[in-house]
N, C-alpha and C positions, 0 to 999 in steps of 0.2 A: 762367076757365081751368079745365079739367077734367084731373085727373091720372089716367090709366088704368093706371098702374103699370108701363108699358113703359119699359125703359131703352134709351137710344140711345147707342151708343159711337161716338166719333169716332176711327176708326183709319185710318191711312194705308194705301193699297192696297199689296199686295205688289209690290216691285220687285226683280228679280234683282240679286244683288251684282255690282258692277263687277269685271271681270277685272283682276287685278294686272298691272302692267307687268313685263316680263322674260320669260325662257324659259318655254314651256308646261310644266306639271307632267308628270313621268314616270309612265307606267303601271306597274302592279305587275309586268308581264312584263319591263320594261326596267330594273329596279332594278340599280344598280351593285353588283357583288359577289354576285350571285345567279345560280345556274345552275338552269335549269328543264328537267326531264325529263318526257316523256310516254310511258307504257307502255300498250299495248293488250293485253288479256288475256281469257281466258274467265272468266265469272263463275259461281261456285257457292258453296255454303255454306262459309264459312271463308276465302274469298279475301282479304277485307279484313284479317282477323287475320294471315294469312301475310305480307301486304305490310307491316303495322305491325311485325311481328317482325323482318323483314329490315331495316327502316329504324331499328330501335331504337337502334343504336349511333352513328348519324350525326345531325348537327345539322340537323334538318329544319325549315325556316322555314314551310312550308305543304304540306299533303297534301290532295288532293281525289280522291275515289273516286266514279265515276259508273257505274251499271250500267243495262242495258236489260232488257226482258222477253225478248229473244231470246238471252240468255246471254252477251252481250259486256259488257266493262267497260273504262273508261279511268281510269288513275291519273295524276295530275299531281303532281309533287314539286318543290319549290323547296329547294335546298340551297346550301351554300357551294361555290364553284368547286373548292376543294381536295378536296371529297368527291364531286364529280360522277362521276368515272371509277369510283370504288369502288361508289357507289350504282347506277350503270348496270350494272356487272358483276353485282352481287347481284340486281338485278331480272331480268336475262337468265337467271339460273339457276333462277328459279321455273318450275315446269312449266306453269303456266297462261299465262305471258306469251308472246305471239306476236311482239311488236315493241316496241323501245325507241328513242325519238328524243330527242336533246338539242336543245332549242329555242334556248337562249341560255346564254352563259357569258362572264364577263369575266375 
């Protein structure tokens, strides 16, 4: 018998985990107790900083800022439902914001 130094590992093939029984998991957009707002705005230097300043005093769970090369931006904010109306009003007061939509609230 000749040993060429190669090691052979006996590893089971990957099997996806079985799905647990019960209700399907909720997505992040459907979390209970979370209100989600989407604002469309014009993107330019300092826009993200202004949004962050406006939201500073509110309990923000998640903030997403996406901009394009064409000068448009989308802001997605997840907050507690009690803060949703106030956050929506503050976003609407920003000069750059063209539209604010509330997607979900419990």
